[in-house]
C-alpha positions in Angstrom: 1.9 -52.9 42.6 2.8 -50.2 40.1 6.2 -51.8 39.6 4.7 -55.2 38.8 2.0 -53.6 36.5 4.8 -52.0 34.5 6.5 -55.3 34.1 3.3 -57.0 32.9 2.7 -59.0 35.9 -0.7 -58.7 37.5 -0.8 -61.4 40.0 -0.1 -59.2 42.9 -2.4 -56.5 41.8 -5.2 -59.1 41.5 -4.5 -60.6 44.9 -4.3 -57.4 46.7 -7.4 -55.9 45.1 -9.4 -59.1 46.1 -8.1 -58.7 49.8 -9.0 -55.0 49.8 -12.5 -55.3 48.3 -14.0 -55.1 51.8 -11.8 -52.5 53.3 -13.7 -49.7 54.8 -11.5 -46.7 54.0 -12.3 -44.6 50.8 -8.6 -43.8 50.2 -7.9 -47.6 49.8 -10.9 -47.9 47.5 -9.3 -45.2 45.2 -5.8 -46.5 45.4 -7.1 -50.2 44.3 -9.2 -48.7 41.6 -6.3 -46.7 40.2 -4.1 -49.8 40.1 -6.9 -51.8 38.3 -7.3 -49.0 35.8 -3.6 -48.9 35.2 -3.6 -52.7 34.8 -6.4 -52.5 32.3 -4.4 -49.9 30.2 -1.8 -52.7 29.8 -4.2 -55.8 29.5 -8.0 -54.9 29.2 -8.9 -58.6 29.2 -7.4 -59.1 32.7 -9.3 -56.2 34.1 -12.6 -57.1 32.5 -12.2 -60.7 33.9 -11.7 -59.2 37.4 -14.7 -57.0 36.9 -17.0 -59.7 35.5 -16.6 -61.6 38.7 -16.5 -58.7 41.2 -18.2 -55.6 39.9 -21.3 -56.4 41.9 -19.3 -56.5 45.1 -17.0 -53.7 44.6 -17.0 -50.5 46.5 -18.5 -47.7 44.2 -15.3 -45.6 44.4 -12.9 -48.5 43.5 -15.3 -49.6 40.6 -15.4 -45.9 39.1 -11.7 -45.5 39.3 -11.1 -49.0 37.6 -13.6 -48.0 34.9 -12.3 -44.6 33.9 -10.7 -45.6 30.6 -13.4 -48.0 29.4 -15.8 -46.8 26.6 -19.0 -45.3 28.1 -21.2 -48.2 27.0 -18.9 -50.8 28.7 -18.6 -48.7 31.7 -22.3 -48.3 32.1 -22.8 -52.1 32.0 -20.4 -52.4 35.0 -21.9 -49.5 36.9 -25.3 -51.1 36.8 -23.9 -54.3 38.4 -22.0 -52.4 41.1 -23.0 -51.7 44.6 -25.5 -48.5 45.1 
């Protein structure tokens, strides 16, 4: 996914992230969150659109990694939506 993100193409990142939302392994959550974060560095709107629809269902680790670069006030809004 990193190759596509660097090229400005987010389709695969979004598709794979959607598929892996229900994965049970914590390392997968970290990896997906990291890719979402990197995508957000390039296009914040795409990340926010993804989070707006899925933050409430995302594993906590994935969500935290994806939010790392957002301002604290925006991060807290998504964290409050997320799974406990």
